Backbone as CSV, one residue per row, in Angstrom:
resi,resn,N_x,N_y,N_z,CA_x,CA_y,CA_z,C_x,C_y,C_z
1,MET,-1.061,-18.347,-5.552,-1.019,-17.689,-4.266,-0.366,-16.320,-4.429
2,GLN,-0.948,-15.321,-3.809,-0.444,-13.957,-3.912,0.586,-13.674,-2.818
3,LYS,1.545,-12.849,-3.162,2.568,-12.467,-2.196,1.998,-11.421,-1.242
4,ILE,2.307,-11.584,0.035,1.876,-10.646,1.063,3.105,-9.955,1.634
5,LEU,3.034,-8.635,1.694,4.133,-7.840,2.231,3.788,-7.334,3.623
6,ARG,4.745,-7.391,4.512,4.578,-6.794,5.840,4.820,-5.296,5.723
7,ILE,4.466,-4.548,6.753,4.505,-3.092,6.673,5.913,-2.557,6.388
8,LYS,6.941,-3.197,6.919,8.312,-2.746,6.637,8.636,-2.872,5.158
9,GLU,8.194,-3.959,4.548,8.439,-4.173,3.118,7.657,-3.178,2.266
10,VAL,6.407,-2.906,2.668,5.595,-1.925,1.946,6.255,-0.552,2.036
11,ALA,6.685,-0.182,3.224,7.330,1.119,3.421,8.596,1.232,2.578
12,ALA,9.393,0.188,2.548,10.625,0.208,1.757,10.320,0.261,0.264
13,THR,9.321,-0.471,-0.171,8.939,-0.497,-1.584,8.482,0.880,-2.058
14,LEU,7.719,1.570,-1.221,7.148,2.864,-1.604,8.011,4.046,-1.170
15,SER,9.053,3.787,-0.401,9.927,4.846,0.134,9.153,5.846,0.984
16,VAL,8.306,5.315,1.848,7.561,6.137,2.801,7.695,5.491,4.182
17,SER,7.282,6.226,5.200,7.367,5.685,6.558,6.183,4.766,6.850
18,ARG,6.343,3.943,7.855,5.241,3.079,8.286,4.074,3.931,8.776
19,TRP,4.389,5.052,9.419,3.354,5.949,9.908,2.530,6.495,8.744
20,THR,3.184,6.827,7.650,2.485,7.340,6.470,1.524,6.292,5.923
21,ILE,1.961,5.061,5.881,1.083,3.984,5.410,-0.136,3.869,6.313
22,ARG,0.076,3.869,7.608,-1.054,3.764,8.551,-2.013,4.936,8.384
23,ARG,-1.463,6.136,8.203,-2.298,7.328,8.023,-3.132,7.207,6.745
24,LEU,-2.510,6.785,5.653,-3.223,6.621,4.390,-4.324,5.570,4.504
25,VAL,-4.056,4.476,5.210,-5.076,3.434,5.424,-6.241,4.016,6.210
26,ASP,-5.932,4.746,7.289,-6.978,5.348,8.117,-7.841,6.332,7.332
27,GLN,-7.225,7.037,6.373,-7.949,8.006,5.555,-8.703,7.343,4.409
28,GLY,-8.477,6.065,4.195,-9.121,5.356,3.103,-8.432,5.565,1.764
29,ASP,-7.198,6.059,1.789,-6.444,6.342,0.569,-5.420,5.271,0.223
30,PHE,-5.472,4.141,0.887,-4.507,3.067,0.668,-5.212,1.750,0.941
31,PRO,-4.817,0.683,0.264,-5.483,-0.617,0.484,-5.447,-1.047,1.961
32,GLN,-6.496,-1.690,2.371,-6.567,-2.229,3.726,-5.672,-3.462,3.842
33,PRO,-5.029,-3.641,4.990,-4.223,-4.849,5.176,-5.121,-6.066,5.369
34,VAL,-4.544,-7.231,5.137,-5.241,-8.488,5.395,-4.618,-9.132,6.628
35,ARG,-5.441,-9.783,7.404,-4.947,-10.465,8.602,-4.251,-11.749,8.180
36,ILE,-3.006,-11.923,8.654,-2.262,-13.142,8.315,-1.939,-13.973,9.554
37,GLY,-2.408,-13.514,10.685,-2.217,-14.218,11.942,-2.979,-13.513,13.033
38,ASP,-2.868,-14.011,14.271,-3.587,-13.380,15.378,-3.162,-11.936,15.591
39,ARG,-1.866,-11.661,15.432,-1.369,-10.317,15.702,-0.564,-9.743,14.536
40,SER,-0.795,-10.245,13.337,-0.027,-9.744,12.205,-0.930,-9.475,11.008
41,LYS,-0.526,-8.456,10.264,-1.247,-8.053,9.065,-0.240,-7.853,7.948
42,GLY,-0.737,-7.860,6.741,0.111,-7.616,5.582,-0.733,-7.088,4.436
43,TRP,-0.063,-6.693,3.380,-0.723,-6.147,2.210,-0.449,-7.038,1.013
44,LEU,-1.457,-7.232,0.175,-1.277,-8.000,-1.045,-0.444,-7.174,-2.019
45,LEU,0.594,-7.777,-2.540,1.468,-7.093,-3.489,0.670,-6.570,-4.674
46,SER,-0.281,-7.344,-5.145,-1.086,-6.923,-6.300,-1.868,-5.649,-6.003
47,GLU,-2.362,-5.494,-4.777,-3.100,-4.284,-4.407,-2.169,-3.088,-4.286
48,ILE,-0.962,-3.310,-3.798,0.029,-2.229,-3.698,0.415,-1.767,-5.100
49,GLU,0.633,-2.706,-5.997,0.992,-2.357,-7.373,-0.146,-1.609,-8.067
50,ALA,-1.384,-2.032,-7.842,-2.542,-1.351,-8.433,-2.650,0.066,-7.883
51,TRP,-2.402,0.244,-6.592,-2.447,1.569,-5.969,-1.385,2.471,-6.598
52,GLU,-0.187,1.926,-6.803,0.889,2.698,-7.445,0.481,3.129,-8.853
53,GLN,-0.115,2.222,-9.603,-0.536,2.536,-10.969,-1.589,3.645,-10.979
54,GLU,-2.518,3.598,-10.026,-3.533,4.655,-9.920,-2.891,6.008,-9.649
55,ARG,-1.904,6.013,-8.761,-1.201,7.265,-8.448,-0.480,7.804,-9.671
56,MET,0.143,6.937,-10.427,0.851,7.354,-11.640,-0.140,7.890,-12.683
57,ALA,-1.308,7.265,-12.791,-2.331,7.723,-13.724,-2.827,9.120,-13.330
58,GLU,-2.993,9.368,-12.028,-3.385,10.691,-11.535,-2.329,11.728,-11.888
59,ARG,-1.086,11.349,-11.758,0.021,12.252,-12.064,0.005,12.657,-13.533
60,VAL,-0.257,11.696,-14.409,-0.320,11.971,-15.838,-1.492,12.919,-16.150
61,LYS,-2.642,12.711,-15.496,-3.805,13.566,-15.705,-3.511,15.008,-15.301
62,VAL,-2.823,15.189,-14.185,-2.497,16.522,-13.683,-1.524,17.221,-14.626
63,ALA,-0.572,16.471,-15.170,0.445,17.042,-16.051,-0.139,17.414,-17.421
64,ALA,-1.234,16.777,-17.798,-1.808,17.006,-19.137,-2.597,18.288,-19.220
């Protein structure tokens, strides 16, 4: 079973605001949340980690 993070946890993990996460999702630049209840959503930790790795890979490409 994969760990699911709520938006507060995602924001704290990435050191960004909840608004920034929502904006990135709307722009298609961040993983889509999964529905975990009638009125709640969360993000798969594995997808957040993969997104971070992609960002780091982009950073290395720019620096090279």
